[in-house]
Biopython code that builds the backbone (N, CA, C, O; Angstrom):
import numpy as np
from Bio.PDB.StructureBuilder import StructureBuilder

atoms = [
    (1, "UNK", "N", (-14.756, 5.331, -17.518)),
    (1, "UNK", "CA", (-14.142, 4.347, -16.642)),
    (1, "UNK", "C", (-14.002, 4.922, -15.234)),
    (1, "UNK", "O", (-13.644, 6.087, -15.057)),
    (2, "UNK", "N", (-14.284, 4.102, -14.258)),
    (2, "UNK", "CA", (-14.167, 4.510, -12.866)),
    (2, "UNK", "C", (-12.751, 4.315, -12.359)),
    (2, "UNK", "O", (-12.072, 3.343, -12.691)),
    (3, "UNK", "N", (-12.333, 5.256, -11.555)),
    (3, "UNK", "CA", (-11.075, 5.078, -10.836)),
    (3, "UNK", "C", (-11.284, 3.988, -9.794)),
    (3, "UNK", "O", (-12.399, 3.747, -9.332)),
    (4, "UNK", "N", (-10.185, 3.339, -9.438)),
    (4, "UNK", "CA", (-10.194, 2.308, -8.413)),
    (4, "UNK", "C", (-9.338, 2.802, -7.253)),
    (4, "UNK", "O", (-8.207, 3.247, -7.448)),
    (5, "UNK", "N", (-9.885, 2.719, -6.057)),
    (5, "UNK", "CA", (-9.129, 3.089, -4.861)),
    (5, "UNK", "C", (-9.080, 1.894, -3.929)),
    (5, "UNK", "O", (-10.004, 1.082, -3.884)),
    (6, "UNK", "N", (-7.999, 1.801, -3.195)),
    (6, "UNK", "CA", (-7.932, 0.777, -2.153)),
    (6, "UNK", "C", (-7.433, 1.425, -0.864)),
    (6, "UNK", "O", (-6.634, 2.361, -0.865)),
    (7, "UNK", "N", (-7.943, 0.882, 0.222)),
    (7, "UNK", "CA", (-7.469, 1.237, 1.548)),
    (7, "UNK", "C", (-6.912, -0.051, 2.138)),
    (7, "UNK", "O", (-7.602, -1.069, 2.199)),
    (8, "UNK", "N", (-5.676, 0.006, 2.564)),
    (8, "UNK", "CA", (-5.027, -1.158, 3.156)),
    (8, "UNK", "C", (-4.714, -0.833, 4.610)),
    (8, "UNK", "O", (-4.131, 0.209, 4.906)),
    (9, "UNK", "N", (-5.096, -1.714, 5.503)),
    (9, "UNK", "CA", (-4.822, -1.541, 6.929)),
    (9, "UNK", "C", (-3.889, -2.654, 7.379)),
    (9, "UNK", "O", (-4.189, -3.837, 7.219)),
    (10, "UNK", "N", (-2.767, -2.265, 7.936)),
    (10, "UNK", "CA", (-1.791, -3.222, 8.449)),
    (10, "UNK", "C", (-1.769, -3.174, 9.971)),
    (10, "UNK", "O", (-1.809, -2.098, 10.568)),
    (11, "UNK", "N", (-1.704, -4.346, 10.591)),
    (11, "UNK", "CA", (-1.377, -4.467, 12.009)),
    (11, "UNK", "C", (0.087, -4.892, 12.036)),
    (11, "UNK", "O", (0.431, -6.013, 11.661)),
    (12, "UNK", "N", (0.932, -3.986, 12.482)),
    (12, "UNK", "CA", (2.375, -4.190, 12.435)),
    (12, "UNK", "C", (2.868, -4.696, 13.784)),
    (12, "UNK", "O", (2.440, -4.206, 14.829)),
    (13, "UNK", "N", (3.761, -5.670, 13.762)),
    (13, "UNK", "CA", (4.374, -6.156, 14.997)),
    (13, "UNK", "C", (5.202, -5.010, 15.584)),
    (13, "UNK", "O", (5.989, -4.391, 14.869)),
    (14, "UNK", "N", (5.032, -4.724, 16.873)),
    (14, "UNK", "CA", (5.696, -3.558, 17.474)),
    (14, "UNK", "C", (7.202, -3.514, 17.247)),
    (14, "UNK", "O", (7.765, -2.440, 17.036)),
    (15, "UNK", "N", (7.846, -4.649, 17.287)),
    (15, "UNK", "CA", (9.306, -4.673, 17.135)),
    (15, "UNK", "C", (9.766, -4.372, 15.702)),
    (15, "UNK", "O", (10.953, -4.148, 15.465)),
    (16, "UNK", "N", (8.835, -4.366, 14.761)),
    (16, "UNK", "CA", (9.176, -4.105, 13.353)),
    (16, "UNK", "C", (8.594, -2.789, 12.838)),
    (16, "UNK", "O", (8.669, -2.495, 11.645)),
    (17, "UNK", "N", (8.015, -2.003, 13.739)),
    (17, "UNK", "CA", (7.301, -0.791, 13.327)),
    (17, "UNK", "C", (8.142, 0.140, 12.453)),
    (17, "UNK", "O", (7.700, 0.550, 11.380)),
    (18, "UNK", "N", (9.323, 0.467, 12.899)),
    (18, "UNK", "CA", (10.181, 1.416, 12.179)),
    (18, "UNK", "C", (10.619, 0.841, 10.829)),
    (18, "UNK", "O", (10.567, 1.534, 9.813)),
    (19, "UNK", "N", (11.043, -0.401, 10.817)),
    (19, "UNK", "CA", (11.485, -1.034, 9.571)),
    (19, "UNK", "C", (10.332, -1.154, 8.582)),
    (19, "UNK", "O", (10.513, -0.940, 7.383)),
    (20, "UNK", "N", (9.142, -1.498, 9.084)),
    (20, "UNK", "CA", (7.989, -1.617, 8.203)),
    (20, "UNK", "C", (7.677, -0.275, 7.551)),
    (20, "UNK", "O", (7.420, -0.212, 6.348)),
    (21, "UNK", "N", (7.698, 0.776, 8.324)),
    (21, "UNK", "CA", (7.391, 2.093, 7.768)),
    (21, "UNK", "C", (8.386, 2.467, 6.666)),
    (21, "UNK", "O", (7.993, 3.048, 5.655)),
    (22, "UNK", "N", (9.648, 2.146, 6.847)),
    (22, "UNK", "CA", (10.643, 2.428, 5.807)),
    (22, "UNK", "C", (10.345, 1.631, 4.540)),
    (22, "UNK", "O", (10.406, 2.172, 3.436)),
    (23, "UNK", "N", (10.028, 0.363, 4.693)),
    (23, "UNK", "CA", (9.721, -0.498, 3.543)),
    (23, "UNK", "C", (8.495, 0.021, 2.798)),
    (23, "UNK", "O", (8.505, 0.092, 1.570)),
    (24, "UNK", "N", (7.450, 0.381, 3.521)),
    (24, "UNK", "CA", (6.195, 0.758, 2.872)),
    (24, "UNK", "C", (6.295, 2.149, 2.249)),
    (24, "UNK", "O", (5.684, 2.396, 1.209)),
    (25, "UNK", "N", (7.042, 3.050, 2.854)),
    (25, "UNK", "CA", (7.245, 4.377, 2.241)),
    (25, "UNK", "C", (8.052, 4.258, 0.952)),
    (25, "UNK", "O", (7.768, 4.951, -0.025)),
    (26, "UNK", "N", (9.044, 3.395, 0.945)),
    (26, "UNK", "CA", (9.816, 3.154, -0.277)),
    (26, "UNK", "C", (8.917, 2.559, -1.356)),
    (26, "UNK", "O", (9.001, 2.945, -2.522)),
    (27, "UNK", "N", (8.067, 1.630, -0.970)),
    (27, "UNK", "CA", (7.126, 1.014, -1.911)),
    (27, "UNK", "C", (6.206, 2.062, -2.536)),
    (27, "UNK", "O", (5.990, 2.058, -3.748)),
    (28, "UNK", "N", (5.669, 2.951, -1.718)),
    (28, "UNK", "CA", (4.773, 3.995, -2.216)),
    (28, "UNK", "C", (5.495, 4.877, -3.226)),
    (28, "UNK", "O", (4.962, 5.175, -4.295)),
    (29, "UNK", "N", (6.683, 5.281, -2.891)),
    (29, "UNK", "CA", (7.458, 6.157, -3.778)),
    (29, "UNK", "C", (7.792, 5.465, -5.094)),
    (29, "UNK", "O", (7.629, 6.043, -6.169)),
    (30, "UNK", "N", (8.258, 4.232, -5.001)),
    (30, "UNK", "CA", (8.616, 3.479, -6.207)),
    (30, "UNK", "C", (7.398, 3.235, -7.093)),
    (30, "UNK", "O", (7.500, 3.303, -8.318)),
    (31, "UNK", "N", (6.254, 2.952, -6.486)),
    (31, "UNK", "CA", (5.026, 2.708, -7.251)),
    (31, "UNK", "C", (4.614, 3.970, -7.997)),
    (31, "UNK", "O", (4.301, 3.916, -9.186)),
    (32, "UNK", "N", (4.612, 5.109, -7.300)),
    (32, "UNK", "CA", (4.231, 6.375, -7.949)),
    (32, "UNK", "C", (5.145, 6.677, -9.128)),
    (32, "UNK", "O", (4.685, 7.177, -10.154)),
    (33, "UNK", "N", (6.433, 6.381, -8.993)),
    (33, "UNK", "CA", (7.388, 6.660, -10.061)),
    (33, "UNK", "C", (7.246, 5.692, -11.240)),
    (33, "UNK", "O", (7.380, 6.103, -12.392)),
    (34, "UNK", "N", (6.980, 4.431, -10.968)),
    (34, "UNK", "CA", (7.026, 3.394, -12.005)),
    (34, "UNK", "C", (5.692, 3.135, -12.697)),
    (34, "UNK", "O", (5.666, 2.598, -13.805)),
    (35, "UNK", "N", (4.592, 3.508, -12.062)),
    (35, "UNK", "CA", (3.285, 3.158, -12.605)),
    (35, "UNK", "C", (2.487, 4.420, -12.944)),
    (35, "UNK", "O", (1.938, 5.060, -12.048)),
    (36, "UNK", "N", (2.419, 4.781, -14.223)),
    (36, "UNK", "CA", (1.681, 5.984, -14.604)),
    (36, "UNK", "C", (0.200, 5.925, -14.246)),
    (36, "UNK", "O", (-0.436, 6.970, -14.108)),
    (37, "UNK", "N", (-0.360, 4.737, -14.093)),
    (37, "UNK", "CA", (-1.766, 4.593, -13.731)),
    (37, "UNK", "C", (-2.044, 4.796, -12.252)),
    (37, "UNK", "O", (-3.202, 4.846, -11.838)),
    (38, "UNK", "N", (-0.980, 4.914, -11.446)),
    (38, "UNK", "CA", (-1.143, 5.180, -10.017)),
    (38, "UNK", "C", (-1.284, 6.684, -9.838)),
    (38, "UNK", "O", (-0.326, 7.430, -10.045)),
    (39, "UNK", "N", (-2.471, 7.129, -9.457)),
    (39, "UNK", "CA", (-2.751, 8.555, -9.314)),
    (39, "UNK", "C", (-2.399, 9.092, -7.934)),
    (39, "UNK", "O", (-2.095, 10.274, -7.777)),
    (40, "UNK", "N", (-2.441, 8.217, -6.940)),
    (40, "UNK", "CA", (-2.158, 8.637, -5.568)),
    (40, "UNK", "C", (-1.763, 7.418, -4.762)),
    (40, "UNK", "O", (-2.306, 6.330, -4.951)),
    (41, "UNK", "N", (-0.810, 7.608, -3.859)),
    (41, "UNK", "CA", (-0.379, 6.517, -2.979)),
    (41, "UNK", "C", (0.139, 7.159, -1.706)),
    (41, "UNK", "O", (1.269, 7.644, -1.657)),
    (42, "UNK", "N", (-0.695, 7.157, -0.677)),
    (42, "UNK", "CA", (-0.350, 7.797, 0.591)),
    (42, "UNK", "C", (-0.153, 6.754, 1.682)),
    (42, "UNK", "O", (-0.885, 5.766, 1.754)),
    (43, "UNK", "N", (0.840, 6.986, 2.526)),
    (43, "UNK", "CA", (1.065, 6.191, 3.732)),
    (43, "UNK", "C", (0.536, 7.022, 4.894)),
    (43, "UNK", "O", (0.972, 8.152, 5.110)),
    (44, "UNK", "N", (-0.407, 6.454, 5.639)),
    (44, "UNK", "CA", (-1.061, 7.172, 6.730)),
    (44, "UNK", "C", (-0.707, 6.513, 8.058)),
    (44, "UNK", "O", (-0.866, 5.305, 8.237)),
    (45, "UNK", "N", (-0.226, 7.336, 8.979)),
    (45, "UNK", "CA", (0.180, 6.847, 10.294)),
    (45, "UNK", "C", (-0.797, 7.394, 11.336)),
    (45, "UNK", "O", (-0.837, 8.604, 11.560)),
    (46, "UNK", "N", (-1.589, 6.524, 11.978)),
    (46, "UNK", "CA", (-2.527, 6.998, 12.997)),
    (46, "UNK", "C", (-1.788, 7.668, 14.156)),
    (46, "UNK", "O", (-0.694, 7.253, 14.538)),
    (47, "UNK", "N", (-2.393, 8.686, 14.691)),
    (47, "UNK", "CA", (-1.777, 9.415, 15.795)),
    (47, "UNK", "C", (-1.839, 8.655, 17.111)),
    (47, "UNK", "O", (-1.025, 8.888, 18.004)),
    (48, "UNK", "N", (-2.808, 7.742, 17.234)),
    (48, "UNK", "CA", (-3.015, 7.098, 18.533)),
    (48, "UNK", "C", (-2.828, 5.591, 18.534)),
    (48, "UNK", "O", (-3.065, 4.956, 19.562)),
    (49, "UNK", "N", (-2.423, 5.007, 17.454)),
    (49, "UNK", "CA", (-2.235, 3.553, 17.418)),
    (49, "UNK", "C", (-0.947, 3.252, 16.677)),
    (49, "UNK", "O", (-0.927, 3.175, 15.448)),
    (50, "UNK", "N", (0.111, 3.085, 17.418)),
    (50, "UNK", "CA", (1.453, 2.929, 16.845)),
    (50, "UNK", "C", (1.624, 1.627, 16.068)),
    (50, "UNK", "O", (2.588, 1.484, 15.317)),
    (51, "UNK", "N", (0.707, 0.678, 16.235)),
    (51, "UNK", "CA", (0.869, -0.605, 15.558)),
    (51, "UNK", "C", (0.051, -0.723, 14.280)),
    (51, "UNK", "O", (-0.017, -1.797, 13.684)),
    (52, "UNK", "N", (-0.567, 0.366, 13.858)),
    (52, "UNK", "CA", (-1.339, 0.372, 12.612)),
    (52, "UNK", "C", (-0.664, 1.272, 11.599)),
    (52, "UNK", "O", (-0.044, 2.278, 11.943)),
    (53, "UNK", "N", (-0.802, 0.884, 10.339)),
    (53, "UNK", "CA", (-0.399, 1.720, 9.205)),
    (53, "UNK", "C", (-1.474, 1.525, 8.148)),
    (53, "UNK", "O", (-1.919, 0.404, 7.900)),
    (54, "UNK", "N", (-1.888, 2.626, 7.526)),
    (54, "UNK", "CA", (-2.881, 2.577, 6.467)),
    (54, "UNK", "C", (-2.262, 3.066, 5.169)),
    (54, "UNK", "O", (-1.396, 3.941, 5.171)),
    (55, "UNK", "N", (-2.708, 2.499, 4.076)),
    (55, "UNK", "CA", (-2.355, 2.995, 2.750)),
    (55, "UNK", "C", (-3.630, 3.438, 2.069)),
    (55, "UNK", "O", (-4.675, 2.801, 2.207)),
    (56, "UNK", "N", (-3.540, 4.539, 1.329)),
    (56, "UNK", "CA", (-4.619, 4.943, 0.447)),
    (56, "UNK", "C", (-4.017, 5.034, -0.942)),
    (56, "UNK", "O", (-3.099, 5.819, -1.181)),
    (57, "UNK", "N", (-4.543, 4.219, -1.865)),
    (57, "UNK", "CA", (-4.031, 4.179, -3.226)),
    (57, "UNK", "C", (-5.180, 4.427, -4.197)),
    (57, "UNK", "O", (-6.293, 3.944, -3.987)),
    (58, "UNK", "N", (-4.910, 5.174, -5.250)),
    (58, "UNK", "CA", (-5.924, 5.423, -6.264)),
    (58, "UNK", "C", (-5.300, 5.178, -7.639)),
    (58, "UNK", "O", (-4.211, 5.662, -7.944)),
    (59, "UNK", "N", (-6.029, 4.410, -8.459)),
    (59, "UNK", "CA", (-5.559, 4.033, -9.792)),
    (59, "UNK", "C", (-6.516, 4.556, -10.850)),
    (59, "UNK", "O", (-7.720, 4.659, -10.616)),
    (60, "UNK", "N", (-5.986, 4.877, -11.987)),
    (60, "UNK", "CA", (-6.729, 5.482, -13.097)),
    (60, "UNK", "C", (-7.965, 4.669, -13.474)),
    (60, "UNK", "O", (-9.027, 5.229, -13.747)),
    (61, "UNK", "N", (-7.817, 3.345, -13.487)),
    (61, "UNK", "CA", (-8.913, 2.462, -13.898)),
    (61, "UNK", "C", (-8.582, 1.032, -13.467)),
    (61, "UNK", "O", (-7.555, 0.784, -12.835)),
    (62, "UNK", "N", (-9.455, 0.112, -13.814)),
    (62, "UNK", "CA", (-9.264, -1.289, -13.438)),
    (62, "UNK", "C", (-7.973, -1.854, -14.021)),
    (62, "UNK", "O", (-7.274, -2.616, -13.353)),
    (63, "UNK", "N", (-7.656, -1.492, -15.248)),
    (63, "UNK", "CA", (-6.432, -2.001, -15.882)),
    (63, "UNK", "C", (-5.182, -1.546, -15.125)),
    (63, "UNK", "O", (-4.252, -2.329, -14.936)),
    (64, "UNK", "N", (-5.160, -0.292, -14.697)),
    (64, "UNK", "CA", (-4.009, 0.215, -13.934)),
    (64, "UNK", "C", (-3.897, -0.495, -12.587)),
    (64, "UNK", "O", (-2.797, -0.796, -12.124)),
    (65, "UNK", "N", (-5.049, -0.759, -11.961)),
    (65, "UNK", "CA", (-5.051, -1.483, -10.694)),
    (65, "UNK", "C", (-4.526, -2.908, -10.885)),
    (65, "UNK", "O", (-3.745, -3.401, -10.071)),
    (66, "UNK", "N", (-4.958, -3.564, -11.958)),
    (66, "UNK", "CA", (-4.486, -4.922, -12.231)),
    (66, "UNK", "C", (-2.993, -4.936, -12.546)),
    (66, "UNK", "O", (-2.283, -5.862, -12.153)),
    (67, "UNK", "N", (-2.520, -3.918, -13.249)),
    (67, "UNK", "CA", (-1.075, -3.804, -13.528)),
    (67, "UNK", "C", (-0.300, -3.719, -12.215)),
    (67, "UNK", "O", (0.742, -4.357, -12.060)),
    (68, "UNK", "N", (-0.804, -2.941, -11.285)),
    (68, "UNK", "CA", (-0.149, -2.819, -9.979)),
    (68, "UNK", "C", (-0.068, -4.185, -9.290)),
    (68, "UNK", "O", (0.953, -4.530, -8.696)),
    (69, "UNK", "N", (-1.141, -4.944, -9.375)),
    (69, "UNK", "CA", (-1.166, -6.263, -8.740)),
    (69, "UNK", "C", (-0.131, -7.226, -9.287)),
    (69, "UNK", "O", (0.265, -8.165, -8.596)),
    (70, "UNK", "N", (0.312, -7.010, -10.510)),
    (70, "UNK", "CA", (1.317, -7.868, -11.153)),
    (70, "UNK", "C", (2.723, -7.292, -11.044)),
    (70, "UNK", "O", (3.681, -7.888, -11.537)),
    (71, "UNK", "N", (2.847, -6.147, -10.406)),
    (71, "UNK", "CA", (4.116, -5.428, -10.340)),
    (71, "UNK", "C", (5.178, -6.200, -9.551)),
    (71, "UNK", "O", (4.894, -6.712, -8.468)),
    (72, "UNK", "N", (6.394, -6.285, -10.086)),
    (72, "UNK", "CA", (7.475, -6.890, -9.311)),
    (72, "UNK", "C", (7.813, -6.064, -8.065)),
    (72, "UNK", "O", (8.319, -6.603, -7.080)),
    (73, "UNK", "N", (7.537, -4.774, -8.109)),
    (73, "UNK", "CA", (7.762, -3.927, -6.930)),
    (73, "UNK", "C", (6.857, -4.389, -5.790)),
    (73, "UNK", "O", (7.298, -4.484, -4.645)),
    (74, "UNK", "N", (5.593, -4.678, -6.104)),
    (74, "UNK", "CA", (4.660, -5.151, -5.086)),
    (74, "UNK", "C", (5.091, -6.507, -4.536)),
    (74, "UNK", "O", (5.085, -6.714, -3.322)),
    (75, "UNK", "N", (5.458, -7.413, -5.401)),
    (75, "UNK", "CA", (5.892, -8.745, -4.955)),
    (75, "UNK", "C", (7.122, -8.644, -4.046)),
    (75, "UNK", "O", (7.201, -9.314, -3.017)),
    (76, "UNK", "N", (8.061, -7.813, -4.433)),
    (76, "UNK", "CA", (9.281, -7.617, -3.637)),
    (76, "UNK", "C", (8.943, -7.023, -2.269)),
    (76, "UNK", "O", (9.482, -7.450, -1.248)),
    (77, "UNK", "N", (8.061, -6.051, -2.259)),
    (77, "UNK", "CA", (7.682, -5.401, -0.997)),
    (77, "UNK", "C", (6.973, -6.378, -0.074)),
    (77, "UNK", "O", (7.276, -6.432, 1.118)),
    (78, "UNK", "N", (6.047, -7.142, -0.601)),
    (78, "UNK", "CA", (5.330, -8.119, 0.231)),
    (78, "UNK", "C", (6.284, -9.136, 0.846)),
    (78, "UNK", "O", (6.118, -9.540, 1.997)),
    (79, "UNK", "N", (7.270, -9.539, 0.081)),
    (79, "UNK", "CA", (8.277, -10.476, 0.598)),
    (79, "UNK", "C", (9.054, -9.833, 1.747)),
    (79, "UNK", "O", (9.337, -10.489, 2.750)),
    (80, "UNK", "N", (9.394, -8.567, 1.603)),
    (80, "UNK", "CA", (10.163, -7.866, 2.640)),
    (80, "UNK", "C", (9.377, -7.731, 3.940)),
    (80, "UNK", "O", (9.944, -7.887, 5.022)),
    (81, "UNK", "N", (8.078, -7.444, 3.848)),
    (81, "UNK", "CA", (7.341, -7.158, 5.081)),
    (81, "UNK", "C", (6.562, -8.342, 5.644)),
    (81, "UNK", "O", (5.930, -8.207, 6.692)),
    (82, "UNK", "N", (6.586, -9.478, 4.992)),
    (82, "UNK", "CA", (5.714, -10.584, 5.396)),
    (82, "UNK", "C", (5.871, -10.993, 6.867)),
    (82, "UNK", "O", (4.887, -11.391, 7.490)),
    (83, "UNK", "N", (7.070, -10.908, 7.432)),
    (83, "UNK", "CA", (7.278, -11.285, 8.828)),
    (83, "UNK", "C", (7.131, -10.101, 9.781)),
    (83, "UNK", "O", (7.272, -10.259, 10.994)),
    (84, "UNK", "N", (6.848, -8.907, 9.234)),
    (84, "UNK", "CA", (6.738, -7.702, 10.054)),
    (84, "UNK", "C", (5.305, -7.398, 10.474)),
    (84, "UNK", "O", (5.073, -6.542, 11.328)),
    (85, "UNK", "N", (4.342, -8.099, 9.872)),
    (85, "UNK", "CA", (2.938, -7.772, 10.144)),
    (85, "UNK", "C", (2.212, -8.953, 10.776)),
    (85, "UNK", "O", (2.597, -10.112, 10.617)),
    (86, "UNK", "N", (1.149, -8.617, 11.496)),
    (86, "UNK", "CA", (0.275, -9.643, 12.054)),
    (86, "UNK", "C", (-0.939, -9.862, 11.166)),
    (86, "UNK", "O", (-1.487, -10.963, 11.101)),
    (87, "UNK", "N", (-1.358, -8.787, 10.474)),
    (87, "UNK", "CA", (-2.567, -8.884, 9.669)),
    (87, "UNK", "C", (-2.583, -7.766, 8.630)),
    (87, "UNK", "O", (-1.950, -6.725, 8.808)),
    (88, "UNK", "N", (-3.312, -7.999, 7.550)),
    (88, "UNK", "CA", (-3.504, -6.997, 6.506)),
    (88, "UNK", "C", (-4.931, -7.113, 5.993)),
    (88, "UNK", "O", (-5.400, -8.206, 5.674)),
    (89, "UNK", "N", (-5.620, -5.970, 5.918)),
    (89, "UNK", "CA", (-6.981, -5.933, 5.373)),
    (89, "UNK", "C", (-6.988, -4.965, 4.195)),
    (89, "UNK", "O", (-6.447, -3.863, 4.279)),
    (90, "UNK", "N", (-7.605, -5.390, 3.099)),
    (90, "UNK", "CA", (-7.682, -4.560, 1.905)),
    (90, "UNK", "C", (-9.152, -4.299, 1.589)),
    (90, "UNK", "O", (-9.957, -5.228, 1.520)),
    (91, "UNK", "N", (-9.486, -3.047, 1.403)),
    (91, "UNK", "CA", (-10.833, -2.658, 1.002)),
    (91, "UNK", "C", (-10.748, -2.024, -0.363)),
    (91, "UNK", "O", (-10.062, -1.017, -0.540)),
    (92, "UNK", "N", (-11.437, -2.601, -1.336)),
    (92, "UNK", "CA", (-11.461, -2.119, -2.713)),
    (92, "UNK", "C", (-12.670, -1.215, -2.886)),
    (92, "UNK", "O", (-13.779, -1.567, -2.483)),
    (93, "UNK", "N", (-12.455, -0.041, -3.491)),
    (93, "UNK", "CA", (-13.518, 0.963, -3.632)),
    (93, "UNK", "C", (-13.550, 1.503, -5.055)),
    (93, "UNK", "O", (-12.532, 1.529, -5.747)),
    (94, "UNK", "N", (-14.724, 1.930, -5.477)),
    (94, "UNK", "CA", (-14.839, 2.714, -6.710)),
    (94, "UNK", "C", (-14.642, 4.169, -6.310)),
    (94, "UNK", "O", (-15.115, 4.604, -5.260)),
    (95, "UNK", "N", (-13.942, 4.918, -7.156)),
    (95, "UNK", "CA", (-13.669, 6.331, -6.851)),
    (95, "UNK", "C", (-14.018, 7.154, -8.075)),
    (95, "UNK", "O", (-13.242, 7.207, -9.029)),
    (96, "UNK", "N", (-15.157, 7.787, -8.059)),
    (96, "UNK", "CA", (-15.590, 8.595, -9.188)),
    (96, "UNK", "C", (-15.383, 10.067, -8.918)),
    (96, "UNK", "O", (-15.696, 10.901, -9.768)),
]
sb = StructureBuilder()
sb.init_structure("model")
sb.init_model(0)
sb.init_chain("A")
sb.init_seg("    ")
for serial, (resi, resn, name, xyz) in enumerate(atoms, 1):
    if name == "N":
        sb.init_residue(resn, " ", resi, " ")
    sb.init_atom(name, np.array(xyz, "f"), 0.0, 1.0, " ", f" {name:<3s}", serial, name[0])
structure = sb.get_structure()
């Protein structure tokens, strides 16, 4: 079975930058603790673009990735940040 990785790019509204980072770091930590299929979950802050935040997530397999998609933690987090972002792009990757 192939690992599944995703890269998420957020365009964050400048006035919500600090609050968004707190929400997303909490989400990463909670996901790593609650989901054994989550192998890695990093929050990446670009050095030169204060309005972007990237996530790198890696899951054991497709089933673990699908479990994450149904997670109440994810739903709660999306609700919290929905007004803090201008855009979100998700890139799904195979990670062997």
